N, C-alpha and C positions, 0 to 999 in steps of 0.2 A: 475480617482480614483476608480470608480466603476469597471473598468476592473481589476485594481490591487486587489480589494477585491475579485472579482470572481476567480482570479488566486490563491489567498491565500486560499480561501475556497476549491479549488480543489486540494490543496497540500496534499502530503502524511504525512506531519507533523501534528500530532494530536493537538499539542499546537497552531500551526498557524491556523488550522481550527477553534479551539475554539475562538481564538481572533477575527477572521474575522466574524464569525457568530454573535458575540456579537454586533458588530457595523454595520452589514449588513442592518438592518432595519432602521437605523438612517439616517437623512439628512446629506449629506456630507458637513459638515462645517469645518472650520479650527480648531475649538475647539475639535471637534470629532477626527480629524486627529492627533492632538497632543496627545490626550489620547490614541488613537490606537497605535501610535508610542511608547509611554511610556510603554504600556502593552507588546508590542513585544520586546522591549529592556529588560524588566523584565524577560520575558520568555527565551530570549537568555542568560541572565546572569545565570538563574537557570540551563539551560542546560549546560552551561560552568562549573558550579559546579559539575554537575553529571559526566561530562567527566573527570574532574580532579580526582574525587573519583574513577572512573573506572581505570584511568591510574595508580593511586597509588596502587590499588588492583592488577593490573597486575605486578607491580614491585615486589610484594611479592610472586608471583607465579613462577612455573617452567619456565625456559627460552624457552623450546620447547612447541609446541602446540599439541603434540600427546598424546594419552592415556598413552603410555609407559613412556614418559618423565615426565608426571605428577605423575605417580606411583613411578618413581625413585626419584623424588623430595620429595615425602611423606616419602619414606624410609630414606632419608638423615635427614629429620626433626626428625623422630623417633629415629635414631641413636644418634643425638645430645642430645636429652632428655635422652635417655638410658644411655649414658656415664656420663652425669652430675649427674643423680640420683645415680649412683654408686660412683662417685669420690667426689662430693660435693665441688668442687673448687668454684662454683658459683651456683646461683639458676638455675634449669633446664630451658632452653630457650623456654618455652611454650608461643610463641608470642601471644599477645592479652589478656593474663591473668595477673592479678596483683600479686604481691608477696604474699599478704595474701591468695589469691585464690590458688596459687601453694602450699604454705605451708599447707593449709588445706587438700588438696588432698594427700600430703605425709603423714601427721599425721593421716589421716583416716585409712591408712593401717599399718603404723609402729608406731612411737612415743612410743618406749619401751626401757627399760633397758635390760642388758644382761640376768638378772634373769627372767624378764617378757617374753623375747623372748623364753628362754628355756621352760618356762611353757606353753606358747601358742603353740609352736611347738609340745610338748609332748601331749597336749590336742588333737590336730588334728591327731597325730600319733595313739593315743589310739582309737579314733573314727573310724579310717580307718583299722588298722591292728589287727586282732585277730588270725593270723596264728601261731600255736604253734611253728613252726620252727623258727619264727622271733620275736615273741612277748614274752617278759619277763619283767613283771612289776618291779621286783627288779633291773634288769639291766638298764631298761629305766630310772628309777629314778636317776641313777648315772649322767645322762645328766643334769637333773635339779639341782642336787646337785653340780656338777662342775660349773654350770653357776653362782651359788651364791658364789663360791670361787674367782671369778675374782675380783681383787681389784684395777686395774688401773682406773684412773678418768672416762674415757668414759664408763666403764662398768656400772656405777651407774647412768648415765644420760639417759634421754629419748631421743633417737635419731631416725631420719627418713632417714638418708643417708645409702644406702645399704652397702657401703664399711665398715662402722663401724660395722654393724651387721654381715658382713662376717668375720671380724676379731674376733668377739665374738665367732662365730660358729667354727672357726678354733681352737681357744684356748680350747673351750669345747671339741672338738674332741680329741685333744692331751691328755687332762687330762683323758678322758674316756678310750682311748687306753692304757694309762699307768696303769689304774686300772685293766686291764686284767691280770696282774701278780697275783692278788688275786682271780681272777675268773677262771683261768685255772688250772686244776688238775696237780700237780707236781709229782704224783706217777707213776713211769714207769710200764706199763703193760708188764711184762716180758714174757707173752705168745707170744708176737709178736716178736719172735727172727728170724731175717733174716739170710740168707747165711748159713743155717744149712748144714753141710756136715760131712765127716768121722771123723773130729776132733771136732765136736760139733757146737753149735750155737755161734753167734758173738754178745756180749753185746753191742759193739759200734754201729753195724748196727741196733740192736733192739732199742737203745736209739734214734738214728737219725730218724728212721721210725716212732717211737711212737711220737716224738716231732712234726714231720710234720703233722701227722694225727690229733693229739690233737689240734694243732694250727689252722688247717683248718676247725675245727668244733666248735660246742658249742657257746661260748661267741663271738668268732671272727665272726661267721656267723651272729649272731644277731646284732653285731656292724655294719657290712657291710650294713644290711637292714635299720637300723635307720639312718645311716650316709647318705645313698643315699636319703632317704626320706627328711632329713633335707636340703639337697642341692636343691631338687625339691621345697620344701616348701618356702625357702627364695627367690630363683630365680623366682618362680611363683608369689610371692607377689611383687617382683621388677617389673616384667612385668605388673602387675595390675596397679601399679602407673604410669608407662610409658604410658601404653595404655590410661588411663584416661586423663593424661595431654595432650597427642598428639591429641586425638579426641575432647578435649574441646577447642582447639584453634579455634577462629572464622573462620579462613580460611578453617578449616577442618569440618565445620558444616555439609556439604553435605555428607561427608564420614560417620559421626556418625549416619546419618539417613538411610544409605545404609546397609541393613541387610547382604547382600551377601558380601560386602566389609569388614564389621566388623568380620564376621565369618571367612573369609579367613585370616584376620590379627590374630585372636585368634589362629587359627590352626598353623600359622607360628610361633607365640610366643611359643606355646607348643612344637613345633618341636625343637626349640633352647634349651629349658629347658631339653627335653629328651636327646639331644645330649650331653649336659654338664654333666648331671647326669650319663648317661651311661659311659662316659669317666672316671668319678671318680670311678664307680663301677668296671670297667674292670681293672683299674690300682690298685685298692685296692686288688682285688683277685689275680692279678699277684704278688703283693708284699707279700701277705699271702703265696703263693706257694714258693716264694724265701726266705722268712724270716728265715727259719731253714735249708737252703740248705748248708751253709758253716759251717762245724763242728768245725772250728777253731775260729769262730767269737767272742765268749765270751772272750777267752784269748786275742785275738787281741785288742778288745775294751779296756780291762783293761790296756794293755801295751801302747796303744796310749795315754792314759791320762797322762802317766809319761814321755813322750818323749820331753817335752818343756824345753827350757833353757839349753841344753847340749852344751858343748864346740865345738863339731864337727858338730853342726847343719848346714845343707846346707843352702846357701843363694844365691839368684839370682844375686845380685850385692851388693858391699860394697865399702867403701872408706877408704883409709889409708892416713891421712894427718899429722899424728904424731905417734911417736913410742908408745905412750900411747894407741893408737887405737888397739894395739895387746896385748892380755892378757899375763901378765907376762913380758912384755918388757919395756925398757926405752931407752932414748937417750944415745949415747956414750958421754964420758966426754968432748972431744974436737972436736967432729965432729957433723955436723948438719944433720937433717933428709934428706935423708932416711937411714942414717947410724944408726942402732939400735943394741941393745944387750938384751939378756935375763937377767933379774935382778939377778936371781940365777945362780951362776957359774956352777952348775951341769945341768942346763937346756939346751935343744936344741929346734929347731923350727920344728913344725909339722903343716901339713894341713890334716884334716881328720885323718886318721890313719897312714899317711906316714911321715917319717922324711924328711924335705926338705932343712934344712940349719943348720949350727953349731950355737953356742951361739951368735957370732957376725955375723950380716947379713945386707943385703941391702933390705929394706922393699919393694921398688918398684920392684926390680928384683924378690924377693920372690913372690909378688902378681902376677907377670906375668907368673909364673909356671903353668902348666896344672893342677897339683894337687891342686892348690890354686884358680883356677878359680871360683869354687862354694863353697869353704870352706875357712873361714877366718883363717889366721895363728895364732898360739898360742905357748907359751913357756911352756915346761913341761919336766920332767925327762924321761917319756915315753908317747907314744900315749894314749890318753884317749879312753874309749870305744866309738865306733861310735854310732851315734844317732839311727841307724837301727839295732844295735846288739841285743838288747832285743827282738825286733820284729822278727828278723831272727831266733832267738833261739827257738821260739815257733811255727814257721811255719812248720807243719808236717801234710800232708793230712791224715795220719793214726794215730789217737790219741790213739791207742790200746797199749800204753806203760805200762809196769808193774812198780808199785811203792811198796815201802816196809815201814813197820812200826815196830819199835822195841817193844817187849812185856814188856821190862823193861829198865830203865836207871839208871846206878850206883846202881843196885841191887833193885831198887824200881819199882814195877809194874806200868805201864802206860796204860796197856790194860787188860781188864778182859773179860772172856767169859761168855755170858749169853745165854744158850741153844745153838743154832746154830749160834749166832751172837757175834761179838766182840764190846766192848764199851770202849772209852777212860776213864781212871781213873786218875784224877788229877784236879788241880785248877790253874787259872791264877796267883793267889797270890803265890802259892808254886813254880811253875816252871817259873814264870815271862815271860810267852808266852801266846798267846791267844789259843793255841792248840798244838797238837802233830804234828810236821812237818814230812812230807813224805821224804823218802830217795830214791835216784836213784838206789842205790845198797844196799846190806847188810853191809854197812859201816856206822858207826854212824855219821861221819862228812859229809857225802855225801848228804847234804840237797837238796831238790827240791825247786827251786825258787817259791815264793808265786804266781807269775803271771801265772806260768805254772799249779800249783796245790796248792790251799790254804790249810793251816794246818787243820787237823781234830779237831774241837772245843772240849774242855774238856767236858766230859759227853755225847758226841754224839755217835750214833751208826755208825759203819763203814760199808759202803755199798761196794759191788763189791769184796768181799774177794774171791780169787780163789785158795788159798793154804796157807800153813804155814810150818815153820821149828820149831826147838826147841826154837829159840830166836826171830823169825820174823814172821809176817804175810805178805802175798803177795796180793796186791790189783790191780784190773784191772783199767787201766787208764780212762775207760769210765764210772766209777761208778757214776759220777756227770754230765755226758754229757747231759742227758735228761733235767735236771733242767737248766743247763747253756744255752742250746739251746733255751728253752722256754723263759727264762728271757731276754736273749740278743735279741731274735726275737721281743719281746714286745718293747724293747728300740729302735730298728731299725724302727719298725712300727710307733712308736710315732713320731719320727723325720720325717719319710717319709710322714705321713698324713699331718703334718704341711707344709712340703715343697710342697706337691701336691696341697694343698689349695691355697697357694701363687702362685704356677706355673699356676694354672687355670686363675688367674687374670693378671699375668705379663709375661707370656711366650712370647717369640718373635714371635711364630707362633700360630695363632688362640686363642688369649686371650679373655676372656669374655668381659672385658672393653677395650675401645679404640682399637677395632679390625677394621683395615682399610677395611676389607672385609664384615663387618656386614651389611651395607646398601645394598650392592650388593646381599648378600645372602638373605636378607629379600625381596628384589625386585623379585628375582628368585623364592622364595618359593610362593609368592602371584601370580606371573604371570604364573608360570608353563609353559605349552605348548601353551598358548593362544597367538594369534597374536594381533597386535595393534587394529584391528577392533573388534575382539571378546572380547578384554578387556573391551571396551565400552559397549558391550552387557551384559557381566558378571557383571560388576560393573557400574551401571547407573550413579553413582555420578562422574565418571571420565569425562573428557572433559570440565572442568570448565573454563580453560583458553580460549578455543575456544568459549564458550558461552559468556564470558566476552568480548572477542574481537568483536564478532558479535553485542553485545549490544552497545559497544563503537562506532562501525561503524554506527549504526542506530542513535545514539545520535548526532554524528558529521554531519550526513546527514541532520538531522532536524535543527541543528544550521545554516547550509548553506542555507537551505530553508528560515528560519526566516530572515537571513541576506539579502537574495535576495529581500524578500518582504519589508523589512525595506527601502531598497534603493528606491523601487518603491513608497512607501507611502511618503517618504521624498520628492521625485520629485513631487508627486501630491500636497503636502503641498505648495511647492514653486509655482507651477502653480496656485493654489487657491489664 
C-alpha cells in the first residue's frame, strides 16, 4: 500500500497528490484505506463534473479550432442578433442573457415614440452641425413637426425594435420632402434664358434650366444633409444595441476584455453604417438631378391619375365563361354560350380600338383573335377611346406650343390689361367655369384639354404672353413649365425617398437586414490581411476553443490517474 501511496504522491495530478499527502503519515490500516478510497472517488466525481462542463462549453463554440474559425463564428452570432434587433420576430438570441437583461439593453438606447425619436435625433443634429450650408433651424424643425403628425398606433408607443423606428424615419422623410413645395421659390428667374440665338431666347429652356438649378440647391441640399445624418444616427444606435448584447454573452466575455478586438469590431460597425448612409446620399443626389429632367412629367402624372377603369384597358389574362362577361352583350335566345350577341341592335364587337365581330358573335372565337389577346371584347356603336390615347396626346418632347386666350366672349371682356400684363376678368359664378380656358387656335370652340394646360383662374395674371391681335392674346406654352417641373419633381422625390428607404431593407441585393453576406463581410473587415497565426497575436482573446480543449485534456488525464490509483488502493485494501 505504501508503494501505491508513493506512486500517487509522484503523480502529475494535483488532486491525487493532495489526497496521498493527507494519508501518507498515517498508519496503513484498513479504516484509513477506506477513507482514502472515498476521498479519491469524491475527487474523481468532481473532475467528471468539470469535464462535463468543459464539454458543454465546447458544444457552444465554433466547430473549428483555428483563430479564423472562431472569429467567423463570432460574426455569425453578431449577425443573428443584428437581424433580430431589426426585425423583432423574437428576442435577439444573446445566449446566456435573460429576457429582462436583453430588454433592458434595448431600452437603454431606444424605448421611444416617433415624436421622441425625432426630438432626440434633432438634438444630436443641432449639437453636431452648424454649417450654414446645411443647418437651417426652421427647416430642421419640420422634421420634428412631421414626427408628431404620425397617427398610426406604433407611432405613439415607446418601441425598441429598430425596424419600427426605421418606418417612423421613412414616413417623416416623405412628409418633409413633400413640404419642399412650400420651401422652394416658384418664381422663374428669367435672366437664365438658354439657347439664345438670332430669333431670341427660349422661355421653355429657361424654365427647365431654372427648375433644375433651384431644385438642386437650397432646401433640397439641406434636406439631403439631415436625411443622411438621420440614417447614420439610427443605424449607429442599432449597432450600439447589437454590440452590447453580443459582447455581454458569457461565452464572449474574453472578447469584451480584449481592447484590440473591441476596437476592431467598432471600426467594422462604423464602416457598415458609412456604406449604408453613403448609398442613400448618392441615390438622393442622383434623383435630385433627374427629378426635373423630363419636361413632360407634370402633365403625364395628371393624365395617369385618370386612366383607370377604361373599357379598353389592357389585361394580361381574362376569362369568358358567360356572355355577360362581355360589356354590352347577352346570350342569344335559343343558343347556348359561346353564342352571344350585343344587346343593342346597333352595336358591334370591339377589342381595343378595332372592330372584330358583328353584333352576333362566338365569344370563344372572338377571344382567340390577336386583337383580343390582351384586350377584353366589348359591344359599342364605335370604338371607345383607348386607355393610352390621353397619355399619347400630351407626349411632346417640345412643350413650346402656342396657346390663345380671347379678350372677350359674347361681347363681354374676360381679359383686362394692367400696364404690361394681362389679367382674367370674371367670376366662377358668372361664367360657371373655374377659369378662362385656353384655345389651340383663334377659334372660340377649339378648347385645350385641361390635362394639357389648365384654365387661367379668374382674377389671375397671365404669364408668358408673347403677342396679341385685336381679339386674342398669344401665350407661350412654357409659361407655367417652371412651377409644373418643381411641383412634380417634389412629388416624384417624395415617392422615391419612401421607396429607397424600403429598398435599403428589403432589396434582393445587399439589404441591411437579413443580408446573407453580412457575417462574411464582418469577418473580412475584422480579419483584414492578417493570417490565422497573426490573428491570435492581434486579438489575444481568440483561441478560446483551443484553450478549452487543452484544459479538457488535462482534466481527463487527471481522471485517468485517479482511476489508476483507485485500483491500486482497492487492491491494497483487499490484501490488508
